[in-house]
C-alpha positions in Angstrom: 102.7 14.3 78.5 104.2 13.9 82.0 103.7 16.4 84.9 104.6 16.6 88.0 102.0 18.7 89.6 98.5 19.5 88.7 96.9 22.4 90.3 92.8 22.4 90.4 91.7 26.1 91.7 89.0 28.3 90.5 91.1 31.4 91.4 92.8 31.8 88.0 95.2 34.4 89.0 96.5 32.4 92.2 96.6 28.9 90.4 98.8 30.7 87.6 101.2 32.2 89.8 101.6 29.4 91.8 101.8 26.9 88.4 104.8 29.7 87.3 106.5 29.4 90.4 106.9 25.8 90.5 107.8 25.4 86.9 111.0 28.1 87.8 112.1 25.6 90.3 111.7 22.7 87.9 108.4 20.9 89.5 106.4 20.6 86.0 103.2 21.7 86.7 100.1 22.7 84.5 96.9 24.3 86.3 92.9 24.0 85.2 90.0 25.7 87.1 87.3 23.4 87.0 86.3 20.0 87.7 85.7 19.4 84.2 88.9 20.6 83.0 90.9 18.4 85.4 89.3 15.3 84.0 89.6 16.2 80.5 93.5 17.0 81.3 93.9 13.7 83.0 92.5 12.0 79.8 95.4 13.6 78.1 98.2 13.8 80.5 99.7 12.0 83.4 100.5 13.9 86.7 102.2 12.7 89.7 100.2 14.6 92.4 97.3 17.3 92.5 96.7 20.2 94.4 93.0 20.4 94.6 90.9 23.4 96.1 87.3 22.7 97.8 85.6 25.0 96.2 85.5 24.9 92.6 82.9 27.1 91.0 79.7 24.9 90.8 81.3 22.0 91.7 83.3 20.6 94.7 86.7 19.7 95.1 85.4 16.7 97.5 83.1 15.2 94.9 86.1 15.4 92.3 88.6 13.5 94.9 86.4 11.0 95.5 85.9 10.5 91.6 89.6 10.4 91.2 90.0 8.2 94.1 87.9 5.1 92.0 90.5 4.9 89.6 93.9 6.8 91.0 96.1 6.3 94.0 98.4 9.6 93.3 99.1 12.0 96.0 95.9 14.8 96.4 96.8 17.7 98.8 93.7 19.8 99.3 94.2 23.6 99.3 91.8 25.9 100.5 90.5 28.8 102.4 88.1 27.0 104.6 89.6 26.2 108.2 87.2 24.3 110.3 88.2 20.7 111.5 85.2 19.5 109.9 86.6 20.3 106.4 90.2 18.7 107.2 88.3 15.6 108.4 86.2 15.3 105.4 89.4 16.1 103.1 91.4 13.3 104.9 88.6 10.6 105.1 87.6 10.8 101.2 91.5 10.3 100.5 93.1 13.7 100.8 97.0 13.2 101.8 97.2 16.7 103.3 95.4 19.7 104.0 97.2 23.3 103.4 95.3 26.4 104.1 95.3 29.6 102.2 96.8 31.9 101.9 99.9 29.8 101.7 103.5 30.8 101.2 104.7 29.5 97.6 108.1 28.5 98.9 106.6 26.4 101.8 104.0 24.8 99.2 106.6 23.9 97.1 108.6 22.7 99.9 105.8 20.5 100.9 105.3 19.4 97.2 108.8 18.4 96.5 108.9 16.2 99.8 105.6 14.3 98.9 107.0 13.6 95.0 110.5 12.4 96.5 108.4 10.1 99.4 106.7 8.6 96.0 109.7 8.8 94.2 107.4 10.6 91.2 109.2 13.6 90.2 110.3 13.4 86.9 113.9 14.4 86.2 114.4 17.8 84.2 114.7 16.7 80.5 117.9 16.3 78.8 116.9 16.2 75.5 113.9 18.7 74.0 111.8 17.3 71.1 108.9 18.7 68.8 108.4 16.9 65.2 111.8 16.5 63.6 113.7 18.6 65.7 115.8 17.3 68.8 117.7 19.7 71.2 120.4 18.1 73.4 120.7 20.2 76.4 123.7 18.8 77.6 125.7 19.1 74.5 123.9 22.0 73.1 123.2 20.5 70.1 120.4 20.4 67.5 119.4 17.8 65.1 116.9 18.3 62.3 116.1 15.1 60.5 118.7 13.3 62.5 121.3 16.4 60.8 123.3 18.2 63.1 122.2 22.2 62.6 124.6 25.1 63.9 123.0 27.9 65.6 124.5 31.0 67.0 124.3 31.7 70.7 121.1 33.8 70.8 119.5 31.6 68.2 120.2 28.4 70.4 119.1 30.5 73.6 115.9 31.4 71.6 114.9 28.1 70.3 115.5 26.3 73.9 113.1 28.8 75.4 110.3 28.4 72.9 110.8 24.7 72.9 110.7 24.8 76.8 107.2 26.8 76.5 105.9 25.0 73.5 102.0 25.1 73.0 102.2 28.7 75.1 102.2 31.8 73.4 105.1 33.5 74.2 105.2 37.4 74.8 107.8 39.6 72.8 108.5 41.5 76.2 109.1 37.8 77.9 111.7 37.0 75.2 113.3 40.2 75.3 113.6 39.5 79.4 114.4 35.9 79.3 116.9 35.2 76.3 118.3 38.9 75.8 118.2 39.9 79.5 116.7 43.1 79.0 113.5 45.0 77.9 115.2 47.0 75.3 115.7 44.6 72.3 113.8 45.9 69.8 111.2 43.8 67.1 113.3 44.2 64.8 116.1 42.1 66.2 113.5 39.2 67.3 111.9 39.0 64.0 115.7 38.5 62.4 116.4 35.8 64.7 112.9 34.2 64.4 113.6 34.4 60.7 116.9 32.3 60.9 115.3 29.7 63.6 112.7 29.4 60.7 115.1 28.9 58.1 117.0 26.2 60.0 114.4 23.9 61.1 111.1 24.6 59.2 110.7 22.8 55.7 109.2 25.9 54.3 110.3 28.8 56.1 107.6 31.2 54.7 105.1 28.8 55.7 106.1 28.0 59.3 105.0 24.4 60.9 106.5 25.0 64.0 107.1 28.8 65.0 104.0 30.7 64.8 103.6 34.4 64.9 100.7 35.8 67.0 100.4 39.1 65.8 100.7 41.7 68.3 101.4 39.5 70.9 104.6 36.9 70.2 105.4 33.6 69.3 103.9 30.1 69.7 106.1 27.0 68.9 103.5 24.3 68.5 104.7 20.5 68.7 102.2 19.4 65.9 100.5 17.0 68.5 97.7 19.3 69.2 
């Protein structure tokens, strides 16, 4: 899978907040909290840019940068609360493309990232088609095909399916679905359950043993693409 940006920062809450903000503005972003997780991520996925913290728990962003530079030439922007000139010089001399001091403003950081992605011509366009298993969702035409055959969905069913597909392989809480799909916080579990059942009846080979839309009891739902 291709990403525009990977955030490597052991401040989990900040990394997740930044990641969520970038994704809202169509910069496809993931985050990890350690050097080891970064290397594992890059073995399984591609990214066009890395935002890299200097302090990574028991390891150093400097060391990780030097290691990545042996095989990669993608832009690496350092993000750190450290402000000494020595840190800035080290970051730039070992292959960093910029040095951004914490605390940063999300909108300013996003603008910097977009500028770098445009400069390198590496930002991936927003996908016009969402796919998982035998299901294809054509966002431009609002059309869904299952095993090559077009299947009709009611408006809220379609919106729910799209939202789950756009966030596949992530557990989506029920409250998030109420807010993002229905646009309110008062929709009941019963309504959501009915719509989930209808989706399963239309896309699953066996709705009673779903392959794609899985229930996470007490939390919400996850759409799995079968590639994990």
